[in-house]
N, C-alpha and C positions, 0 to 999 in steps of 0.2 A: 527727417530728412527725404528726400525723393531719390529713389531707387534707379541707378542708371549702369548700363554694362557696357564695357568697351569690349566685348567679344562678341563674335557671331554666331554664339551658343546661348541655350536658353541657361537660367541660373538654378540653383537648388531647388527653387519654389514651383521651377517649369514655366517660368514667365519668361515670354520673347524680350530678345534685347531692345532697348530703346534707341541704340544706335547700331547700323551695321556698316561695318568699314571694309574697304578692298584696296589692295595695294600691290604694285608689281612684284613685290619681293615675298611678302609673308603670307597674303591672301588674295590673288589675283581676282579679278572680276571673272566670274563663271560664264564661258565661253563653250557652246555646245553646237553639234551639226544639225540643220533642219532636216526633218525625216520627211520625205517626199513620196509621193505614190509612184504606180508604174507611169511610164511614158503613154500618152493618149495614142488612139489608133492614128495612123496619117501624120505621126509626127514629125516635124520639119526643123531642123537645126537651126539655130540662131544665124542671121545673115553677117557676112564676115565683116559688112562695114559699120557695125556695132561694135564698139570699143568698151568693154567690161573688164580689161586688164588682161595679165597673160593667161592663155589658153592653157589649161591642164593645172592651174593652181587655184586652189580654195579660193572660194569667193567670201570675203568678210561684208556682208550685208549692212550691220550697224555702222563699221566703218564709212562705207558708202554713203550711206544716209546721213550721218553727222557731217561729211564734208559737203554733200550737198545743201543741207539746211545751213551750214556756215555761210554759203555762197548766196543764199536768197536772203539771209538776214544782211548781207551787204548790200545787195542789189535793189531791194523792195523796201521802201519806206516804212511801211505797216508792221516790218519785220527787225526794224534796227535794233529793237530792244533785247532781242534774243542772244544770249550768251550760251554757246553750245560747249563751255567749259563747266556750266551748272546745270546741265541737262544730261540725263542718260538715255541711249537710244537700246531698244533692246526687241526680242521677237516673242512672242508665245507660240507655242505649237499647235497647229488647228487638228481638232480631234476628227474631223473627218475631211472629205474632198468637196464638200458643197460651196457654191461661190458664194452662198447667201450666209449671213452672221456677223459676227465681228470682225471689222478690216484694219481698225487701228483704234486706238486712243491714248489720250495726255493724262496721266496721271499725277495730279498736284500734290506736293508734299507739305504744305502749308493749308491752313485753315484761311477764312475769309479775311481778306485784307493784310494777308501773310503773317497772320498770326501762328506762334507754334503750338500754343494750347488753347482749348476752349473749355467750356463748363457745361457739362450735360448730364442728367439725371443724377444730381447732386455730388458730381465729382469731376476734378479736371482729367481731359484728355489729350494726348499727344499723337500725331501722326510719327510712325516709326523715320527716324532720320537715316539717310543714305550719305555716307562719305566714301567719294573715289579719290584716291591719290592725296587725302588732305582736302580736298574741295568737298564742299557739301552742296548736293544735288536738290535741287529745287523742282525738277520734272522730271519724268520718266515719260519717253515717247515710245510706245509699242507696237509692233506690227504683228498680225497673226499670219503665219507663214505657214504653208506655203500658199494659202487661199489668196493673200493680198495679191500675189504675183499674177495669179491666173485671171484678172481682168484687164480690160485693153488699157492702153497706155493714158487716156486721157482721164480715165477714172482714177486711176492710181496716182498720176500727178495731182491733181485736184485733190484727192485725199491727204495727201501730206500738206497742203495749204490750209484745207480745212482744219486738221489736227492743230497745226502751229498758230491759227488765228483763236484757239482757246486758250491759250497763254497770255495771262494779264500783261498789259501795257506796261505794270510796274515791275515786271519781273520779279514777283516777292512770293512765289510759290503757290498763288491764289490762280483761278481761273479768271479769264475776261469775263464780266459779267455788264450786261446790257440792262437796260432800263425798262420796267415792266413786268409782267407774269414769267414772260420768258427769260430769265434772266442769263441763261447760260448759251441757249442756240437761237436766240432771237424770236419774234412772232411768226416769220415765214421762214421754213427750210428751203423752200424754193429760191428766194431773194437770197438767203445763204448761201447757197451751192453756188448761186450767178455770180454773186460776188468774188468768192474764191476762184471760179473759173477765169474771172477777170484778172486777179492777182497772178495767176498763173501764166496767162498770156503775157500779161506785163514783164514778168521774170524772163519769160523765153525770146520777147522782142530786142532783148538786151544782148543777144547772142552769147549767152556762158559757153562754155566749153563744153561739146556735147558729151564727153566721158563723165562729166558729173551726172548726170540725169538719165542717159541711154539706157543703163541696166533696167530700168523701169520699162523698156521696151520688149522686153523678153518675158515669156512666161516661165514658170518655175522649172519645167522640164527642160527648156532650152539652156537656161542659166547653169542647171545643174549638169546636162550633158557636156557644155562648155570648160566649166570649170572641175567637175569631178565632186564636189562638195561645196555646198553653202552653208556657211556658218555663221554665228552673231551671238551678243551677248544675252543672256538669259536670266533676267533678275526676278526675287520674289516679289510678290505684291506688297507695297507697304502696309501695315498693320496700323490699325486706330488702337491705342494701347491706353488703358486706365494708368493714371499716374497714382499709385499707392503708396503709403507711408510705410516705412518699416522700422 
């Protein structure tokens, strides 16, 4: 038989669990505060006209991002297949203050065409499964903080669309695949970026509520100054596990 664990702990043989489960009562989704650097010289507080919620209350970055993506899915046909209840929004902590490096990523929790398992090197493999409040998660969308916040608004906003477009139109846990050699990013990065900028403009032209996206107009120091703390979901990277018989 295939071994499977219902607990978020390793088994006596020190193998990671095949399924990680979180719920509001027994195992809450891990949330933590984003660590930020010192305020830059010449720091300017956030303009008062930008509404990011109650001043002085901690800002939940992942909840804000989930709400924004749900609205994008309703307004832009290219993202109508997205189901935010099967997506987890998380952050990874930047290790340094450089603006270069990872900004965001989408991690699929299935193999090609939504398959749960695949064979490689003579044995079956499975992506670790995530369940939150009983719902199986198919994609983890992560942002590298505070680095992601310290770029200009247009760059941040287009990055959101860039990552969402990687999600398969079938919404089956796989990535969107294009024809030819460059199956994930297409043959032209420049054209891909222009297409994502166009989708971002299409969304803004529909006049969504500014509060949905204007938190992206602030840099991290401004957001932290206004709210005191910025926090979010901090999930482990799903592991690729061999399915061993016991």
